[in-house]
All heavy atoms as a GROMACS GRO file, in nm:
protein
  622
    1LYS      N    1  23.213  -2.917   6.958
    1LYS     CA    2  23.117  -2.947   6.866
    1LYS      C    3  23.033  -2.809   6.846
    1LYS      O    4  22.984  -2.753   6.953
    1LYS     CB    5  23.022  -3.059   6.907
    1LYS     CG    6  22.936  -3.097   6.784
    1LYS     CD    7  22.851  -3.217   6.836
    1LYS     CE    8  22.768  -3.272   6.716
    1LYS     NZ    9  22.687  -3.384   6.749
    2LYS      N   10  23.006  -2.766   6.727
    2LYS     CA   11  22.940  -2.636   6.708
    2LYS      C   12  22.791  -2.656   6.718
    2LYS      O   13  22.733  -2.756   6.672
    2LYS     CB   14  22.959  -2.585   6.558
    2LYS     CG   15  23.075  -2.492   6.548
    2LYS     CD   16  23.096  -2.449   6.405
    2LYS     CE   17  23.077  -2.304   6.383
    2LYS     NZ   18  23.097  -2.262   6.246
    3ALA      N   19  22.722  -2.564   6.789
    3ALA     CA   20  22.582  -2.568   6.793
    3ALA      C   21  22.516  -2.526   6.661
    3ALA      O   22  22.559  -2.444   6.594
    3ALA     CB   23  22.530  -2.483   6.910
    4LYS      N   24  22.414  -2.592   6.622
    4LYS     CA   25  22.341  -2.547   6.504
    4LYS      C   26  22.264  -2.423   6.528
    4LYS      O   27  22.217  -2.385   6.644
    4LYS     CB   28  22.218  -2.652   6.473
    4LYS     CG   29  22.263  -2.766   6.388
    4LYS     CD   30  22.126  -2.836   6.351
    4LYS     CE   31  22.163  -2.931   6.240
    4LYS     NZ   32  22.051  -3.000   6.185
    5LYS      N   33  22.276  -2.333   6.425
    5LYS     CA   34  22.221  -2.206   6.434
    5LYS      C   35  22.076  -2.203   6.386
    5LYS      O   36  22.038  -2.294   6.307
    5LYS     CB   37  22.289  -2.087   6.366
    5LYS     CG   38  22.283  -2.107   6.216
    5LYS     CD   39  22.360  -2.001   6.142
    5LYS     CE   40  22.348  -1.999   5.997
    5LYS     NZ   41  22.237  -1.926   5.942
    6LYS      N   42  21.980  -2.116   6.437
    6LYS     CA   43  21.846  -2.112   6.395
    6LYS      C   44  21.843  -1.999   6.289
    6LYS      O   45  21.925  -1.915   6.297
    6LYS     CB   46  21.747  -2.090   6.508
    6LYS     CG   47  21.702  -2.200   6.585
    6LYS     CD   48  21.632  -2.308   6.505
    6LYS     CE   49  21.482  -2.302   6.514
    6LYS     NZ   50  21.412  -2.392   6.438
    7ALA      N   51  21.737  -2.010   6.202
    7ALA     CA   52  21.711  -1.905   6.120
    7ALA      C   53  21.696  -1.783   6.193
    7ALA      O   54  21.627  -1.775   6.292
    7ALA     CB   55  21.595  -1.939   6.027
    8PRO      N   56  21.745  -1.668   6.138
    8PRO     CA   57  21.720  -1.533   6.207
    8PRO      C   58  21.580  -1.510   6.217
    8PRO      O   59  21.507  -1.509   6.118
    8PRO     CB   60  21.810  -1.431   6.140
    8PRO     CG   61  21.835  -1.502   6.004
    8PRO     CD   62  21.819  -1.643   6.021
    9VAL      N   63  21.534  -1.468   6.328
    9VAL     CA   64  21.393  -1.420   6.337
    9VAL      C   65  21.380  -1.296   6.417
    9VAL      O   66  21.472  -1.260   6.515
    9VAL     CB   67  21.297  -1.527   6.408
    9VAL    CG1   68  21.278  -1.649   6.322
    9VAL    CG2   69  21.335  -1.560   6.550
   10LYS      N   70  21.288  -1.210   6.397
   10LYS     CA   71  21.259  -1.086   6.488
   10LYS      C   72  21.103  -1.063   6.482
   10LYS      O   73  21.032  -1.125   6.418
   10LYS     CB   74  21.325  -0.977   6.428
   10LYS     CG   75  21.274  -0.910   6.293
   10LYS     CD   76  21.359  -0.785   6.250
   10LYS     CE   77  21.300  -0.736   6.124
   10LYS     NZ   78  21.365  -0.608   6.084
   11SER      N   79  21.068  -0.980   6.582
   11SER     CA   80  20.925  -0.955   6.600
   11SER      C   81  20.908  -0.801   6.619
   11SER      O   82  20.994  -0.733   6.684
   11SER     CB   83  20.865  -1.034   6.700
   11SER     OG   84  20.918  -1.006   6.824
   12GLU      N   85  20.797  -0.754   6.590
   12GLU     CA   86  20.770  -0.617   6.621
   12GLU      C   87  20.618  -0.605   6.661
   12GLU      O   88  20.536  -0.686   6.613
   12GLU     CB   89  20.793  -0.512   6.508
   12GLU     CG   90  20.710  -0.532   6.384
   12GLU     CD   91  20.752  -0.442   6.268
   12GLU    OE1   92  20.851  -0.392   6.270
   12GLU    OE2   93  20.665  -0.442   6.174
   13GLU      N   94  20.580  -0.510   6.741
   13GLU     CA   95  20.446  -0.488   6.778
   13GLU      C   96  20.370  -0.412   6.676
   13GLU      O   97  20.422  -0.322   6.615
   13GLU     CB   98  20.434  -0.411   6.903
   13GLU     CG   99  20.317  -0.433   6.993
   13GLU     CD  100  20.318  -0.369   7.139
   13GLU    OE1  101  20.367  -0.440   7.222
   13GLU    OE2  102  20.295  -0.242   7.136
   14VAL      N  103  20.249  -0.467   6.641
   14VAL     CA  104  20.171  -0.395   6.542
   14VAL      C  105  20.040  -0.368   6.607
   14VAL      O  106  19.979  -0.446   6.673
   14VAL     CB  107  20.139  -0.502   6.419
   14VAL    CG1  108  20.038  -0.443   6.323
   14VAL    CG2  109  20.266  -0.550   6.357
   15THR      N  110  20.004  -0.240   6.594
   15THR     CA  111  19.880  -0.191   6.656
   15THR      C  112  19.777  -0.166   6.548
   15THR      O  113  19.794  -0.099   6.451
   15THR     CB  114  19.904  -0.061   6.739
   15THR    OG1  115  20.011  -0.087   6.831
   15THR    CG2  116  19.776  -0.016   6.802
   16GLY      N  117  19.653  -0.220   6.576
   16GLY     CA  118  19.536  -0.201   6.479
   16GLY      C  119  19.453  -0.093   6.546
   16GLY      O  120  19.416  -0.104   6.655
   17ASP      N  121  19.408   0.005   6.471
   17ASP     CA  122  19.325   0.105   6.512
   17ASP      C  123  19.177   0.071   6.470
   17ASP      O  124  19.138   0.066   6.357
   17ASP     CB  125  19.370   0.239   6.457
   17ASP     CG  126  19.291   0.365   6.528
   17ASP    OD1  127  19.206   0.322   6.604
   17ASP    OD2  128  19.328   0.471   6.500
   18ASP      N  129  19.088   0.074   6.567
   18ASP     CA  130  18.949   0.043   6.540
   18ASP      C  131  18.860   0.169   6.524
   18ASP      O  132  18.745   0.165   6.530
   18ASP     CB  133  18.882  -0.043   6.652
   18ASP     CG  134  18.942  -0.188   6.656
   18ASP    OD1  135  19.002  -0.236   6.549
   18ASP    OD2  136  18.934  -0.248   6.755
   19SER      N  137  18.927   0.283   6.504
   19SER     CA  138  18.853   0.405   6.498
   19SER      C  139  18.760   0.423   6.378
   19SER      O  140  18.664   0.489   6.379
   19SER     CB  141  18.956   0.523   6.491
   19SER     OG  142  19.033   0.524   6.370
   20GLU      N  143  18.772   0.340   6.282
   20GLU     CA  144  18.680   0.345   6.155
   20GLU      C  145  18.541   0.306   6.197
   20GLU      O  146  18.448   0.347   6.141
   20GLU     CB  147  18.725   0.242   6.057
   20GLU     CG  148  18.860   0.268   5.989
   20GLU     CD  149  18.907   0.154   5.895
   20GLU    OE1  150  18.818   0.083   5.838
   20GLU    OE2  151  19.012   0.150   5.862
   21LYS      N  152  18.526   0.241   6.307
   21LYS     CA  153  18.398   0.195   6.341
   21LYS      C  154  18.313   0.305   6.406
   21LYS      O  155  18.192   0.285   6.435
   21LYS     CB  156  18.408   0.069   6.435
   21LYS     CG  157  18.457  -0.044   6.374
   21LYS     CD  158  18.485  -0.166   6.478
   21LYS     CE  159  18.558  -0.282   6.413
   21LYS     NZ  160  18.597  -0.381   6.508
   22GLY      N  161  18.375   0.420   6.431
   22GLY     CA  162  18.301   0.529   6.498
   22GLY      C  163  18.281   0.511   6.646
   22GLY      O  164  18.220   0.595   6.708
   23ASP      N  165  18.336   0.414   6.708
   23ASP     CA  166  18.322   0.386   6.846
   23ASP      C  167  18.446   0.427   6.919
   23ASP      O  168  18.543   0.348   6.921
   23ASP     CB  169  18.274   0.239   6.875
   23ASP     CG  170  18.257   0.206   7.030
   23ASP    OD1  171  18.260   0.308   7.102
   23ASP    OD2  172  18.242   0.093   7.052
   24SER      N  173  18.451   0.550   6.971
   24SER     CA  174  18.570   0.605   7.042
   24SER      C  175  18.601   0.519   7.161
   24SER      O  176  18.726   0.531   7.209
   24SER     CB  177  18.552   0.742   7.075
   24SER     OG  178  18.443   0.763   7.164
   25SER      N  179  18.526   0.440   7.212
   25SER     CA  180  18.545   0.369   7.334
   25SER      C  181  18.618   0.227   7.308
   25SER      O  182  18.666   0.162   7.393
   25SER     CB  183  18.412   0.329   7.416
   25SER     OG  184  18.337   0.255   7.350
   26SER      N  185  18.618   0.187   7.182
   26SER     CA  186  18.675   0.060   7.140
   26SER      C  187  18.834   0.066   7.151
   26SER      O  188  18.889   0.169   7.107
   26SER     CB  189  18.634   0.021   6.998
   26SER     OG  190  18.687   0.096   6.905
   27ALA      N  191  18.890  -0.032   7.209
   27ALA     CA  192  19.035  -0.044   7.225
   27ALA      C  193  19.095  -0.080   7.091
   27ALA      O  194  19.032  -0.164   7.011
   27ALA     CB  195  19.056  -0.146   7.331
   28SER      N  196  19.220  -0.032   7.070
   28SER     CA  197  19.280  -0.077   6.955
   28SER      C  198  19.347  -0.211   6.975
   28SER      O  199  19.388  -0.241   7.097
   28SER     CB  200  19.388   0.026   6.906
   28SER     OG  201  19.486   0.030   7.018
   29SER      N  202  19.353  -0.305   6.885
   29SER     CA  203  19.414  -0.429   6.902
   29SER      C  204  19.557  -0.419   6.882
   29SER      O  205  19.610  -0.359   6.801
   29SER     CB  206  19.339  -0.541   6.805
   29SER     OG  207  19.369  -0.492   6.670
   30THR      N  208  19.638  -0.512   6.956
   30THR     CA  209  19.786  -0.510   6.934
   30THR      C  210  19.830  -0.668   6.913
   30THR      O  211  19.780  -0.751   6.973
   30THR     CB  212  19.850  -0.472   7.067
   30THR    OG1  213  19.817  -0.336   7.081
   30THR    CG2  214  20.002  -0.468   7.052
   31SER      N  215  19.901  -0.693   6.809
   31SER     CA  216  19.962  -0.825   6.778
   31SER      C  217  20.099  -0.800   6.741
   31SER      O  218  20.154  -0.694   6.723
   31SER     CB  219  19.888  -0.885   6.670
   31SER     OG  220  19.900  -0.806   6.547
   32GLU      N  221  20.178  -0.910   6.741
   32GLU     CA  222  20.320  -0.915   6.715
   32GLU      C  223  20.350  -0.976   6.570
   32GLU      O  224  20.299  -1.078   6.538
   32GLU     CB  225  20.388  -1.003   6.824
   32GLU     CG  226  20.531  -0.957   6.841
   32GLU     CD  227  20.589  -1.031   6.959
   32GLU    OE1  228  20.628  -1.153   6.943
   32GLU    OE2  229  20.583  -0.976   7.072
   33GLN      N  230  20.423  -0.891   6.496
   33GLN     CA  231  20.452  -0.940   6.362
   33GLN      C  232  20.592  -1.007   6.365
   33GLN      O  233  20.676  -0.954   6.417
   33GLN     CB  234  20.459  -0.822   6.262
   33GLN     CG  235  20.513  -0.851   6.126
   33GLN     CD  236  20.424  -0.944   6.046
   33GLN    OE1  237  20.306  -0.909   6.030
   33GLN    NE2  238  20.459  -1.064   6.026
   34GLN      N  239  20.585  -1.131   6.319
   34GLN     CA  240  20.710  -1.210   6.322
   34GLN      C  241  20.776  -1.204   6.187
   34GLN      O  242  20.701  -1.204   6.085
   34GLN     CB  243  20.674  -1.358   6.356
   34GLN     CG  244  20.620  -1.376   6.493
   34GLN     CD  245  20.713  -1.366   6.602
   34GLN    OE1  246  20.823  -1.391   6.587
   34GLN    NE2  247  20.668  -1.329   6.717
   35TRP      N  248  20.897  -1.205   6.186
   35TRP     CA  249  20.979  -1.193   6.062
   35TRP      C  250  21.093  -1.305   6.062
   35TRP      O  251  21.135  -1.354   6.175
   35TRP     CB  252  21.059  -1.060   6.053
   35TRP     CG  253  20.972  -0.943   6.049
   35TRP    CD1  254  20.908  -0.882   6.158
   35TRP    CD2  255  20.944  -0.863   5.934
   35TRP    NE1  256  20.842  -0.774   6.115
   35TRP    CE2  257  20.856  -0.749   5.979
   35TRP    CE3  258  20.976  -0.865   5.802
   35TRP    CZ2  259  20.814  -0.649   5.879
   35TRP    CZ3  260  20.934  -0.767   5.706
   35TRP    CH2  261  20.844  -0.669   5.765
   36VAL      N  262  21.128  -1.349   5.938
   36VAL     CA  263  21.245  -1.442   5.924
   36VAL      C  264  21.341  -1.386   5.825
   36VAL      O  265  21.308  -1.324   5.726
   36VAL     CB  266  21.187  -1.584   5.879
   36VAL    CG1  267  21.119  -1.577   5.744
   36VAL    CG2  268  21.302  -1.688   5.879
   37GLY      N  269  21.467  -1.400   5.853
   37GLY     CA  270  21.574  -1.360   5.773
   37GLY      C  271  21.629  -1.456   5.688
   37GLY      O  272  21.650  -1.572   5.724
   38CYS      N  273  21.653  -1.431   5.552
   38CYS     CA  274  21.712  -1.526   5.462
   38CYS      C  275  21.856  -1.543   5.493
   38CYS      O  276  21.927  -1.447   5.503
   38CYS     CB  277  21.697  -1.471   5.315
   38CYS     SG  278  21.761  -1.580   5.193
   39ASP      N  279  21.898  -1.669   5.490
   39ASP     CA  280  22.044  -1.703   5.513
   39ASP      C  281  22.126  -1.680   5.397
   39ASP      O  282  22.249  -1.676   5.410
   39ASP     CB  283  22.049  -1.848   5.563
   39ASP     CG  284  22.013  -1.858   5.710
   39ASP    OD1  285  22.065  -1.797   5.794
   39ASP    OD2  286  21.924  -1.943   5.737
   40SER      N  287  22.071  -1.653   5.289
   40SER     CA  288  22.149  -1.623   5.153
   40SER      C  289  22.173  -1.470   5.139
   40SER      O  290  22.276  -1.421   5.133
   40SER     CB  291  22.080  -1.694   5.044
   40SER     OG  292  22.149  -1.649   4.918
   41CYS      N  293  22.053  -1.395   5.132
   41CYS     CA  294  22.065  -1.253   5.099
   41CYS      C  295  22.054  -1.164   5.219
   41CYS      O  296  22.078  -1.041   5.211
   41CYS     CB  297  21.950  -1.218   4.997
   41CYS     SG  298  21.787  -1.223   5.057
   42GLY      N  299  21.998  -1.208   5.334
   42GLY     CA  300  21.991  -1.141   5.453
   42GLY      C  301  21.855  -1.050   5.460
   42GLY      O  302  21.841  -0.969   5.554
   43LYS      N  303  21.766  -1.066   5.356
   43LYS     CA  304  21.643  -0.979   5.363
   43LYS      C  305  21.539  -1.043   5.463
   43LYS      O  306  21.538  -1.176   5.474
   43LYS     CB  307  21.586  -0.972   5.221
   43LYS     CG  308  21.667  -0.898   5.127
   43LYS     CD  309  21.617  -0.893   4.985
   43LYS     CE  310  21.710  -0.824   4.898
   43LYS     NZ  311  21.678  -0.849   4.748
   44TRP      N  312  21.465  -0.958   5.520
   44TRP     CA  313  21.351  -1.006   5.606
   44TRP      C  314  21.231  -1.023   5.536
   44TRP      O  315  21.190  -0.941   5.460
   44TRP     CB  316  21.344  -0.893   5.721
   44TRP     CG  317  21.467  -0.900   5.808
   44TRP    CD1  318  21.568  -0.806   5.794
   44TRP    CD2  319  21.492  -0.979   5.920
   44TRP    NE1  320  21.661  -0.835   5.895
   44TRP    CE2  321  21.625  -0.936   5.972
   44TRP    CE3  322  21.422  -1.086   5.981
   44TRP    CZ2  323  21.672  -1.004   6.089
   44TRP    CZ3  324  21.472  -1.152   6.096
   44TRP    CH2  325  21.609  -1.112   6.139
   45ARG      N  326  21.162  -1.126   5.581
   45ARG     CA  327  21.034  -1.169   5.525
   45ARG      C  328  20.929  -1.180   5.635
   45ARG      O  329  20.964  -1.248   5.739
   45ARG     CB  330  21.036  -1.290   5.449
   45ARG     CG  331  21.150  -1.293   5.329
   45ARG     CD  332  21.119  -1.187   5.233
   45ARG     NE  333  21.201  -1.190   5.112
   45ARG     CZ  334  21.238  -1.099   5.032
   45ARG    NH1  335  21.180  -0.976   5.062
   45ARG    NH2  336  21.323  -1.118   4.937
   46LYS      N  337  20.807  -1.134   5.615
   46LYS     CA  338  20.702  -1.139   5.717
   46LYS      C  339  20.649  -1.289   5.726
   46LYS      O  340  20.635  -1.350   5.625
   46LYS     CB  341  20.588  -1.051   5.688
   46LYS     CG  342  20.610  -0.908   5.706
   46LYS     CD  343  20.478  -0.822   5.664
   46LYS     CE  344  20.510  -0.677   5.658
   46LYS     NZ  345  20.388  -0.600   5.623
   47LEU      N  346  20.633  -1.337   5.845
   47LEU     CA  347  20.563  -1.459   5.859
   47LEU      C  348  20.423  -1.438   5.885
   47LEU      O  349  20.372  -1.344   5.948
   47LEU     CB  350  20.629  -1.526   6.002
   47LEU     CG  351  20.764  -1.582   5.995
   47LEU    CD1  352  20.808  -1.632   6.124
   47LEU    CD2  353  20.784  -1.697   5.885
   48PRO      N  354  20.347  -1.541   5.834
   48PRO     CA  355  20.196  -1.530   5.862
   48PRO      C  356  20.164  -1.538   6.013
   48PRO      O  357  20.251  -1.604   6.086
   48PRO     CB  358  20.139  -1.648   5.787
   48PRO     CG  359  20.248  -1.714   5.713
   48PRO     CD  360  20.379  -1.654   5.762
   49ALA      N  361  20.052  -1.493   6.058
   49ALA     CA  362  20.019  -1.491   6.198
   49ALA      C  363  20.013  -1.621   6.259
   49ALA      O  364  20.042  -1.655   6.373
   49ALA     CB  365  19.882  -1.411   6.216
   50ASN      N  366  19.972  -1.723   6.174
   50ASN     CA  367  19.963  -1.865   6.233
   50ASN      C  368  20.090  -1.941   6.219
   50ASN      O  369  20.084  -2.065   6.244
   50ASN     CB  370  19.849  -1.938   6.152
   50ASN     CG  371  19.871  -1.948   6.008
   50ASN    OD1  372  19.971  -1.899   5.949
   50ASN    ND2  373  19.799  -2.030   5.941
   51THR      N  374  20.202  -1.884   6.190
   51THR     CA  375  20.328  -1.957   6.172
   51THR      C  376  20.424  -1.911   6.299
   51THR      O  377  20.451  -1.795   6.311
   51THR     CB  378  20.407  -1.915   6.047
   51THR    OG1  379  20.306  -1.954   5.930
   51THR    CG2  380  20.531  -1.990   6.030
   52SER      N  381  20.468  -2.015   6.369
   52SER     CA  382  20.564  -1.990   6.479
   52SER      C  383  20.713  -2.004   6.423
   52SER      O  384  20.743  -2.093   6.352
   52SER     CB  385  20.540  -2.101   6.584
   52SER     OG  386  20.653  -2.089   6.673
   53PRO      N  387  20.799  -1.902   6.464
   53PRO     CA  388  20.936  -1.920   6.417
   53PRO      C  389  20.988  -2.043   6.469
   53PRO      O  390  21.089  -2.084   6.392
   53PRO     CB  391  20.991  -1.788   6.491
   53PRO     CG  392  20.880  -1.707   6.529
   53PRO     CD  393  20.764  -1.785   6.544
   54ASP      N  394  20.954  -2.098   6.564
   54ASP     CA  395  20.999  -2.238   6.622
   54ASP      C  396  20.986  -2.348   6.514
   54ASP      O  397  21.061  -2.442   6.522
   54ASP     CB  398  20.935  -2.272   6.752
   54ASP     CG  399  20.963  -2.166   6.862
   54ASP    OD1  400  21.074  -2.097   6.860
   54ASP    OD2  401  20.886  -2.159   6.956
   55THR      N  402  20.888  -2.332   6.427
   55THR     CA  403  20.868  -2.436   6.332
   55THR      C  404  20.957  -2.426   6.206
   55THR      O  405  20.953  -2.517   6.123
   55THR     CB  406  20.718  -2.433   6.283
   55THR    OG1  407  20.687  -2.320   6.212
   55THR    CG2  408  20.615  -2.458   6.399
   56LEU      N  409  21.041  -2.318   6.200
   56LEU     CA  410  21.118  -2.294   6.083
   56LEU      C  411  21.246  -2.381   6.091
   56LEU      O  412  21.296  -2.410   6.190
   56LEU     CB  413  21.153  -2.145   6.072
   56LEU     CG  414  21.051  -2.057   6.060
   56LEU    CD1  415  21.107  -1.910   6.065
   56LEU    CD2  416  20.967  -2.068   5.926
   57PRO      N  417  21.300  -2.419   5.970
   57PRO     CA  418  21.427  -2.495   5.970
   57PRO      C  419  21.546  -2.408   6.022
   57PRO      O  420  21.524  -2.285   6.029
   57PRO     CB  421  21.436  -2.528   5.821
   57PRO     CG  422  21.363  -2.433   5.748
   57PRO     CD  423  21.258  -2.390   5.844
   58ASP      N  424  21.651  -2.476   6.060
   58ASP     CA  425  21.763  -2.405   6.104
   58ASP      C  426  21.827  -2.307   5.995
   58ASP      O  427  21.875  -2.198   6.031
   58ASP     CB  428  21.876  -2.499   6.149
   58ASP     CG  429  21.842  -2.574   6.273
   58ASP    OD1  430  21.760  -2.538   6.337
   58ASP    OD2  431  21.906  -2.697   6.281
   59GLU      N  432  21.814  -2.339   5.861
   59GLU     CA  433  21.852  -2.242   5.775
   59GLU      C  434  21.725  -2.217   5.683
   59GLU      O  435  21.653  -2.310   5.643
   59GLU     CB  436  21.962  -2.301   5.675
   59GLU     CG  437  22.094  -2.308   5.743
   59GLU     CD  438  22.206  -2.357   5.666
   59GLU    OE1  439  22.189  -2.365   5.543
   59GLU    OE2  440  22.309  -2.391   5.716
   60TRP      N  441  21.699  -2.093   5.653
   60TRP     CA  442  21.577  -2.047   5.596
   60TRP      C  443  21.620  -1.956   5.469
   60TRP      O  444  21.708  -1.869   5.480
   60TRP     CB  445  21.483  -1.975   5.685
   60TRP     CG  446  21.358  -1.954   5.615
   60TRP    CD1  447  21.238  -2.038   5.622
   60TRP    CD2  448  21.313  -1.844   5.538
   60TRP    NE1  449  21.135  -1.983   5.550
   60TRP    CE2  450  21.177  -1.861   5.501
   60TRP    CE3  451  21.370  -1.721   5.494
   60TRP    CZ2  452  21.101  -1.771   5.420
   60TRP    CZ3  453  21.299  -1.632   5.421
   60TRP    CH2  454  21.174  -1.652   5.381
   61TYR      N  455  21.558  -1.974   5.364
   61TYR     CA  456  21.592  -1.897   5.237
   61TYR      C  457  21.463  -1.847   5.179
   61TYR      O  458  21.354  -1.898   5.196
   61TYR     CB  459  21.654  -1.993   5.132
   61TYR     CG  460  21.785  -2.046   5.187
   61TYR    CD1  461  21.790  -2.188   5.241
   61TYR    CD2  462  21.908  -1.978   5.190
   61TYR    CE1  463  21.909  -2.231   5.293
   61TYR    CE2  464  22.022  -2.025   5.246
   61TYR     CZ  465  22.031  -2.152   5.298
   61TYR     OH  466  22.140  -2.197   5.337
   62CYS      N  467  21.476  -1.737   5.106
   62CYS     CA  468  21.357  -1.674   5.039
   62CYS      C  469  21.271  -1.761   4.959
   62CYS      O  470  21.149  -1.762   4.962
   62CYS     CB  471  21.403  -1.557   4.955
   62CYS     SG  472  21.466  -1.409   5.032
   63ASN      N  473  21.316  -1.867   4.884
   63ASN     CA  474  21.256  -1.946   4.805
   63ASN      C  475  21.168  -2.050   4.893
   63ASN      O  476  21.088  -2.123   4.839
   63ASN     CB  477  21.336  -2.035   4.709
   63ASN     CG  478  21.436  -2.126   4.777
   63ASN    OD1  479  21.445  -2.132   4.896
   63ASN    ND2  480  21.508  -2.194   4.697
   64MET      N  481  21.186  -2.049   5.018
   64MET     CA  482  21.100  -2.129   5.110
   64MET      C  483  20.971  -2.054   5.158
   64MET      O  484  20.883  -2.103   5.222
   64MET     CB  485  21.167  -2.164   5.247
   64MET     CG  486  21.294  -2.253   5.203
   64MET     SD  487  21.406  -2.254   5.354
   64MET     CE  488  21.421  -2.441   5.362
   65ASN      N  489  20.953  -1.934   5.099
   65ASN     CA  490  20.847  -1.846   5.142
   65ASN      C  491  20.721  -1.876   5.050
   65ASN      O  492  20.697  -1.827   4.951
   65ASN     CB  493  20.886  -1.694   5.111
   65ASN     CG  494  20.777  -1.593   5.147
   65ASN    OD1  495  20.664  -1.638   5.184
   65ASN    ND2  496  20.803  -1.468   5.153
   66THR      N  497  20.651  -1.978   5.107
   66THR     CA  498  20.530  -2.037   5.030
   66THR      C  499  20.402  -1.953   5.054
   66THR      O  500  20.313  -1.968   4.993
   66THR     CB  501  20.510  -2.183   5.070
   66THR    OG1  502  20.485  -2.185   5.211
   66THR    CG2  503  20.636  -2.266   5.033
   67TRP      N  504  20.403  -1.865   5.157
   67TRP     CA  505  20.279  -1.789   5.186
   67TRP      C  506  20.277  -1.649   5.120
   67TRP      O  507  20.172  -1.607   5.118
   67TRP     CB  508  20.276  -1.771   5.353
   67TRP     CG  509  20.416  -1.703   5.400
   67TRP    CD1  510  20.441  -1.576   5.410
   67TRP    CD2  511  20.514  -1.777   5.452
   67TRP    NE1  512  20.567  -1.555   5.460
   67TRP    CE2  513  20.621  -1.680   5.488
   67TRP    CE3  514  20.567  -1.906   5.464
   67TRP    CZ2  515  20.745  -1.712   5.542
   67TRP    CZ3  516  20.683  -1.941   5.518
   67TRP    CH2  517  20.771  -1.846   5.549
   68ASP      N  518  20.386  -1.607   5.067
   68ASP     CA  519  20.373  -1.479   4.987
   68ASP      C  520  20.486  -1.482   4.877
   68ASP      O  521  20.589  -1.444   4.890
   68ASP     CB  522  20.411  -1.354   5.081
   68ASP     CG  523  20.386  -1.221   5.017
   68ASP    OD1  524  20.354  -1.226   4.898
   68ASP    OD2  525  20.383  -1.128   5.090
   69THR      N  526  20.426  -1.545   4.761
   69THR     CA  527  20.522  -1.574   4.650
   69THR      C  528  20.586  -1.445   4.580
   69THR      O  529  20.681  -1.455   4.508
   69THR     CB  530  20.446  -1.656   4.544
   69THR    OG1  531  20.331  -1.584   4.507
   69THR    CG2  532  20.415  -1.799   4.604
   70CYS      N  533  20.525  -1.330   4.614
   70CYS     CA  534  20.592  -1.204   4.559
   70CYS      C  535  20.727  -1.183   4.623
   70CYS      O  536  20.814  -1.118   4.563
   70CYS     CB  537  20.500  -1.085   4.601
   70CYS     SG  538  20.345  -1.087   4.525
   71PHE      N  539  20.754  -1.237   4.745
   71PHE     CA  540  20.881  -1.217   4.813
   71PHE      C  541  20.953  -1.352   4.836
   71PHE      O  542  21.026  -1.377   4.921
   71PHE     CB  543  20.850  -1.158   4.952
   71PHE     CG  544  20.791  -1.023   4.947
   71PHE    CD1  545  20.651  -1.006   4.976
   71PHE    CD2  546  20.869  -0.911   4.908
   71PHE    CE1  547  20.604  -0.870   4.952
   71PHE    CE2  548  20.818  -0.788   4.910
   71PHE     CZ  549  20.694  -0.763   4.932
   72ALA      N  550  20.932  -1.450   4.726
   72ALA     CA  551  20.987  -1.582   4.742
   72ALA      C  552  21.124  -1.598   4.667
   72ALA      O  553  21.163  -1.720   4.640
   72ALA     CB  554  20.876  -1.686   4.698
   73THR      N  555  21.178  -1.490   4.639
   73THR     CA  556  21.320  -1.490   4.575
   73THR      C  557  21.400  -1.389   4.633
   73THR      O  558  21.354  -1.285   4.681
   73THR     CB  559  21.309  -1.462   4.425
   73THR    OG1  560  21.271  -1.325   4.399
   73THR    CG2  561  21.222  -1.556   4.349
   74CYS      N  562  21.539  -1.416   4.638
   74CYS     CA  563  21.627  -1.320   4.690
   74CYS      C  564  21.630  -1.187   4.606
   74CYS      O  565  21.667  -1.090   4.658
   74CYS     CB  566  21.760  -1.377   4.704
   74CYS     SG  567  21.796  -1.513   4.827
   75GLU      N  568  21.587  -1.194   4.475
   75GLU     CA  569  21.587  -1.081   4.398
   75GLU      C  570  21.474  -0.988   4.432
   75GLU      O  571  21.479  -0.863   4.393
   75GLU     CB  572  21.565  -1.120   4.244
   75GLU     CG  573  21.698  -1.186   4.180
   75GLU     CD  574  21.710  -1.331   4.234
   75GLU    OE1  575  21.612  -1.404   4.253
   75GLU    OE2  576  21.824  -1.365   4.251
   76ALA      N  577  21.367  -1.032   4.504
   76ALA     CA  578  21.262  -0.940   4.535
   76ALA      C  579  21.315  -0.845   4.653
   76ALA      O  580  21.401  -0.882   4.731
   76ALA     CB  581  21.145  -1.028   4.598
   77ALA      N  582  21.250  -0.724   4.652
   77ALA     CA  583  21.290  -0.625   4.744
   77ALA      C  584  21.259  -0.679   4.879
   77ALA      O  585  21.169  -0.744   4.894
   77ALA     CB  586  21.224  -0.483   4.719
   78GLU      N  587  21.329  -0.620   4.978
   78GLU     CA  588  21.295  -0.651   5.127
   78GLU      C  589  21.154  -0.600   5.147
   78GLU      O  590  21.117  -0.486   5.104
   78GLU     CB  591  21.388  -0.588   5.222
   78GLU     CG  592  21.373  -0.620   5.365
   78GLU     CD  593  21.480  -0.598   5.441
   78GLU    OE1  594  21.512  -0.485   5.469
   78GLU    OE2  595  21.561  -0.692   5.498
   79GLU      N  596  21.060  -0.669   5.232
   79GLU     CA  597  20.936  -0.617   5.255
   79GLU      C  598  20.936  -0.491   5.341
   79GLU      O  599  21.034  -0.463   5.422
   79GLU     CB  600  20.868  -0.714   5.337
   79GLU     CG  601  20.830  -0.851   5.258
   79GLU     CD  602  20.738  -0.944   5.322
   79GLU    OE1  603  20.622  -0.906   5.353
   79GLU    OE2  604  20.788  -1.062   5.338
   80GLU      N  605  20.833  -0.405   5.319
   80GLU     CA  606  20.818  -0.280   5.390
   80GLU      C  607  20.797  -0.304   5.542
   80GLU      O  608  20.735  -0.398   5.580
   80GLU     CB  609  20.696  -0.203   5.337
   80GLU     CG  610  20.697  -0.054   5.366
   80GLU     CD  611  20.596   0.014   5.284
   80GLU    OE1  612  20.589   0.015   5.167
   80GLU    OE2  613  20.516   0.078   5.354
   81GLY      N  614  20.871  -0.221   5.622
   81GLY     CA  615  20.858  -0.240   5.760
   81GLY      C  616  20.964  -0.322   5.820
   81GLY      O  617  20.974  -0.345   5.948
   82ALA      N  618  21.044  -0.387   5.744
   82ALA     CA  619  21.158  -0.472   5.786
   82ALA      C  620  21.259  -0.392   5.851
   82ALA      O  621  21.292  -0.289   5.829
   82ALA     CB  622  21.218  -0.566   5.683
   0.00000   0.00000   0.00000
């Protein structure tokens, strides 16, 4: 019996620089950007910070992108940084 595949996901480290505040002692913040890949076109879409890849369906498509409608079709360009 074939195991169900999960929607492709990836993550990358994102570093925020607090240097605008003029405080050279402040540490820069680091977070992880999560991405999901469309099972139809293969393009990568950013996930919102509050969305866990574990909550995504086994198959994911661009039209399921309810958080950023500019990238909610396969015809839209792949997001920058993918």
